[in-house]
C-alpha positions as CSV (number, residue, x, y, z in Angstrom):
1,X,73.6,64.4,54.1
2,X,74.0,62.6,50.8
3,X,74.0,64.8,47.6
4,X,70.4,63.9,46.6
5,X,69.2,64.5,50.2
6,X,70.9,67.9,50.1
7,X,69.2,68.5,46.7
8,X,65.8,67.8,48.1
9,X,66.3,70.1,51.0
10,X,67.5,72.9,48.6
11,X,64.4,72.3,46.4
12,X,62.2,73.0,49.5
13,X,64.2,76.1,50.2
14,X,64.0,77.3,46.6
15,X,60.2,76.8,46.6
16,X,60.2,79.1,49.7
17,X,62.4,81.7,48.0
18,X,60.2,81.6,44.9
19,X,57.1,82.2,47.0
20,X,55.6,78.8,46.4
21,X,55.9,77.8,50.1
22,X,55.6,80.1,53.0
23,X,58.2,80.0,55.7
24,X,56.2,78.0,58.2
25,X,55.5,75.2,55.6
26,X,59.1,75.2,54.4
27,X,60.4,74.8,57.9
28,X,57.8,72.0,58.5
29,X,59.0,70.1,55.5
30,X,62.7,70.6,56.3
31,X,62.0,69.4,59.8
32,X,60.3,66.2,58.4
33,X,63.6,65.6,56.6
34,X,65.5,65.7,59.9
35,X,66.9,69.3,59.7
36,X,67.0,71.2,63.0
37,X,65.5,74.7,63.2
38,X,68.9,76.4,63.0
39,X,70.0,74.4,60.0
40,X,66.7,74.9,58.2
41,X,66.7,78.6,58.9
42,X,70.2,78.9,57.5
43,X,69.3,77.0,54.4
44,X,66.2,79.2,53.8
45,X,68.2,82.3,54.2
46,X,71.0,81.1,51.8
47,X,68.5,80.2,49.1
48,X,66.6,83.4,49.5
49,X,69.8,85.4,49.1
50,X,70.8,83.3,46.0
51,X,67.3,83.8,44.5
52,X,67.6,87.5,44.9
53,X,71.0,87.5,43.1
54,X,69.4,86.1,40.0
55,X,67.0,89.1,39.6
56,X,64.2,86.7,38.8
57,X,60.7,87.5,39.9
58,X,59.3,85.0,42.4
59,X,56.6,82.7,41.4
60,X,53.1,83.2,42.8
61,X,52.1,80.7,45.4
62,X,48.7,80.4,43.8
63,X,50.1,80.2,40.2
64,X,48.3,77.6,38.1
65,X,49.7,75.5,35.3
66,X,49.5,77.4,31.9
67,X,46.3,76.2,30.2
68,X,46.5,74.8,26.7
69,X,43.6,73.7,24.5
70,X,45.3,70.5,23.5
71,X,46.5,69.6,27.0
72,X,50.1,68.8,28.0
73,X,52.5,67.5,25.3
74,X,51.8,63.9,24.3
75,X,48.6,63.7,26.4
76,X,46.3,63.5,23.4
77,X,47.6,60.1,22.3
78,X,48.5,58.8,25.7
79,X,47.7,55.2,26.6
80,X,46.6,54.1,30.1
81,X,49.1,52.8,32.6
82,X,48.5,50.1,35.1
83,X,50.1,49.2,38.5
84,X,52.5,46.2,38.5
85,X,54.9,44.6,40.8
86,X,58.2,42.7,40.0
87,X,61.1,41.3,41.9
88,X,63.7,43.8,43.0
89,X,67.2,43.6,44.6
90,X,67.6,41.5,47.8
91,X,64.3,39.7,47.4
92,X,62.4,43.0,47.7
93,X,59.2,43.6,45.7
94,X,59.1,46.7,43.6
95,X,55.9,48.6,42.6
96,X,55.7,50.4,39.3
97,X,53.4,52.0,36.7
98,X,53.5,50.2,33.4
99,X,52.2,51.5,30.0
100,X,52.5,49.1,27.1
101,X,52.8,50.2,23.4
102,X,50.9,47.8,21.1
103,X,54.0,47.3,18.8
104,X,56.8,48.8,20.8
105,X,59.7,50.5,19.1
106,X,61.7,50.5,22.3
107,X,61.2,51.0,26.0
108,X,61.6,54.0,28.4
109,X,62.4,53.9,32.1
110,X,60.7,56.9,33.7
111,X,62.1,58.3,37.0
112,X,59.8,60.3,39.2
113,X,60.3,63.5,41.1
114,X,60.8,63.9,44.8
115,X,57.1,63.5,45.5
116,X,57.1,59.8,44.4
117,X,55.1,58.0,41.8
118,X,52.4,60.5,41.1
119,X,49.6,60.9,38.5
120,X,51.9,63.2,36.5
121,X,54.5,60.4,36.2
122,X,51.9,57.8,35.3
123,X,50.7,60.2,32.6
124,X,54.3,60.4,31.2
125,X,54.5,56.6,31.0
126,X,51.3,56.7,29.0
127,X,52.5,59.4,26.7
128,X,55.6,57.4,25.8
129,X,53.5,54.4,25.2
130,X,51.3,56.5,22.9
131,X,54.3,57.3,20.7
132,X,55.4,53.7,20.5
133,X,57.7,53.2,23.6
134,X,56.5,50.9,26.3
135,X,57.3,52.7,29.6
136,X,57.9,51.7,33.2
137,X,58.1,54.0,36.2
138,X,59.5,52.4,39.4
139,X,58.1,53.6,42.7
140,X,61.2,54.3,44.7
141,X,59.2,54.2,47.9
142,X,58.2,50.6,47.3
143,X,60.0,49.3,50.4
144,X,58.1,51.9,52.5
145,X,54.8,50.6,51.1
146,X,54.6,52.8,48.0
147,X,53.9,56.4,47.4
148,X,50.1,56.0,47.9
149,X,50.6,55.0,51.5
150,X,51.8,58.5,52.4
151,X,49.3,61.0,53.7
152,X,50.7,63.9,51.7
153,X,53.4,64.7,49.1
154,X,55.6,66.3,51.8
155,X,55.7,63.0,53.7
156,X,56.8,61.1,50.6
157,X,59.5,63.7,49.9
158,X,60.8,63.4,53.5
159,X,60.9,59.6,53.2
160,X,62.8,59.8,49.9
161,X,65.3,62.1,51.6
162,X,66.2,59.3,54.1
163,X,66.9,56.5,51.6
164,X,70.5,55.7,50.6
165,X,71.3,56.7,47.0
166,X,72.7,53.2,46.3
167,X,69.2,51.7,46.9
168,X,67.7,54.1,44.3
169,X,70.3,53.1,41.7
170,X,69.8,49.4,42.4
171,X,66.0,49.6,42.2
172,X,66.2,51.6,38.9
173,X,68.7,49.0,37.4
174,X,66.2,46.3,38.4
175,X,63.5,48.4,36.6
176,X,65.6,48.6,33.5
177,X,66.1,44.8,33.6
178,X,62.3,44.4,34.0
179,X,61.7,46.8,31.1
180,X,64.1,44.8,29.0
181,X,62.2,41.6,29.7
182,X,58.9,43.2,28.7
183,X,60.3,44.6,25.4
184,X,62.8,41.9,24.4
185,X,65.2,42.8,21.7
186,X,64.4,46.5,21.9
187,X,66.7,49.4,22.9
188,X,66.0,51.2,26.2
189,X,66.0,54.8,27.2
190,X,65.7,56.6,30.5
191,X,63.9,59.9,31.3
192,X,63.8,61.5,34.7
193,X,62.6,64.8,36.1
194,X,64.2,67.0,38.8
195,X,65.2,64.5,41.5
196,X,64.6,61.8,38.9
197,X,66.8,63.8,36.5
198,X,69.6,63.6,39.0
199,X,69.0,59.9,39.3
200,X,69.1,59.5,35.5
201,X,72.7,60.8,35.7
202,X,73.4,58.4,38.5
203,X,72.1,55.5,36.6
204,X,74.4,56.5,33.7
205,X,77.4,57.0,35.9
206,X,76.8,53.6,37.5
207,X,77.5,52.1,34.1
208,X,74.0,50.5,33.5
209,X,74.8,48.6,30.4
210,X,71.4,48.3,28.7
211,X,70.6,52.0,28.3
212,X,71.0,53.2,24.7
213,X,69.7,56.8,25.2
214,X,68.7,59.2,28.0
215,X,66.9,62.5,28.4
216,X,67.4,63.9,31.9
217,X,65.2,66.9,32.7
218,X,66.8,69.6,34.8
219,X,68.7,67.0,36.9
220,X,71.8,67.9,39.0
221,X,74.9,66.3,37.7
222,X,76.7,64.4,40.5
223,X,80.0,65.9,41.7
224,X,82.9,64.1,40.0
225,X,80.4,62.0,37.9
226,X,82.1,59.8,35.3
227,X,80.2,58.7,32.2
228,X,82.9,56.5,30.7
229,X,80.9,53.4,31.7
230,X,77.9,54.2,29.5
231,X,77.4,54.3,25.7
232,X,74.0,56.1,26.0
233,X,73.2,59.0,23.6
234,X,72.2,61.8,26.0
235,X,69.9,64.8,25.5
236,X,70.3,67.0,28.6
237,X,67.4,69.4,29.2
238,X,67.5,72.5,31.4
239,X,65.4,75.5,32.1
240,X,67.1,78.8,31.3
241,X,65.9,80.4,34.5
242,X,66.9,77.4,36.7
243,X,70.3,78.7,37.9
244,X,70.6,76.2,40.7
245,X,70.6,73.1,38.5
246,X,72.0,75.0,35.6
247,X,75.2,75.5,37.6
248,X,75.9,71.8,37.2
249,X,75.5,71.8,33.4
250,X,79.1,72.6,32.6
251,X,80.2,69.5,34.5
252,X,77.7,67.3,32.7
253,X,78.7,68.6,29.3
254,X,82.4,68.1,30.2
255,X,81.7,64.5,31.3
256,X,79.7,63.7,28.2
257,X,82.4,65.1,25.9
258,X,85.2,63.3,27.9
259,X,83.4,60.0,27.5
260,X,83.0,60.6,23.8
261,X,79.2,60.2,24.0
262,X,76.7,61.4,21.4
263,X,75.1,64.3,23.3
264,X,73.2,67.5,23.0
265,X,72.0,70.1,25.5
266,X,68.7,71.9,25.2
267,X,68.1,75.0,27.3
268,X,64.5,76.2,27.4
269,X,65.2,80.0,27.5
270,X,62.1,81.2,29.3
271,X,61.5,78.2,31.6
272,X,62.3,77.6,35.2
273,X,63.0,74.4,37.1
274,X,60.2,71.7,36.7
275,X,58.8,73.4,33.6
276,X,57.6,70.1,32.1
277,X,55.3,69.2,35.0
278,X,51.8,70.3,34.0
279,X,50.5,69.8,37.5
280,X,53.0,72.2,39.1
281,X,53.3,76.0,39.5
282,X,56.3,76.4,37.2
283,X,54.7,74.6,34.1
284,X,55.6,76.3,30.9
285,X,53.4,75.0,28.1
286,X,55.4,76.3,25.1
287,X,58.8,75.1,26.4
288,X,57.3,71.8,27.5
289,X,55.9,71.2,24.0
290,X,59.3,72.1,22.5
291,X,61.1,69.8,24.9
292,X,58.7,66.9,24.2
293,X,59.4,67.3,20.5
294,X,63.1,67.1,21.1
295,X,62.8,64.0,23.3
296,X,60.6,62.2,20.8
297,X,63.0,63.0,18.0
298,X,66.0,61.9,20.1
299,X,64.4,58.6,20.9
300,X,63.3,58.2,17.3
301,X,66.9,58.5,16.3
302,X,68.6,56.5,19.1
303,X,66.0,53.9,20.1
304,X,64.1,53.2,16.9
């Protein structure tokens, strides 16, 4: 199992440990990823034990996103996104959400979570466009027909768990090239969430040359990751309660320092994993707003 596939399986197990998924549903989702009953049970037990060690209270399965009068950060000025297609690697056609800023200051490649190209990710592209950065979110399930062809999010997650990591990186590099064509002469950034945060790190370690800045949200840093091939200014964002992904933070910080990159780490103290997703059960409105302010300031400094 590749590292990102293992990460997806662990996310399912962690959702069970936090009370978001019951055991039957967690076992079903792990089975869709190809894990046998014994392996799935062992993973659930391991994550439940780890969760208990953190002394964190489990999330409620019925927990709703924290309401805010103004809505999620950046939403008030968001611009609409539209579906597009463009040529990808090996003569494949890639699907994406595109949100154009009227007079773009730069461009941002947005990388989705392990549920595919969702309304939340489309919203984020529109939020970036609303503050002056044209944004593109590649559907990493394009070859499978696109996220919309799957009957449920769990099926999209299972499909993503079976795709080679190299294909993700190639598709995202094609997305960065397409974004560069749409905002010629402008600097490019990349922002990813959870699974997409991990892919943000992978795009950077792959040495994608046209990325000037990056803001990975709670993404696992790849083991042995080397950032010497990028010049991107990186703002790494973590939830203070997210022990699983937080365990990879020292490696990320060491790699950024070793590569001599401009970098900063922001740890939202009271937030858990996926705290920026306003459609999910771990949404934290206050920390999401603070993180958005930091991201917009970072891109204002390093993209224009």
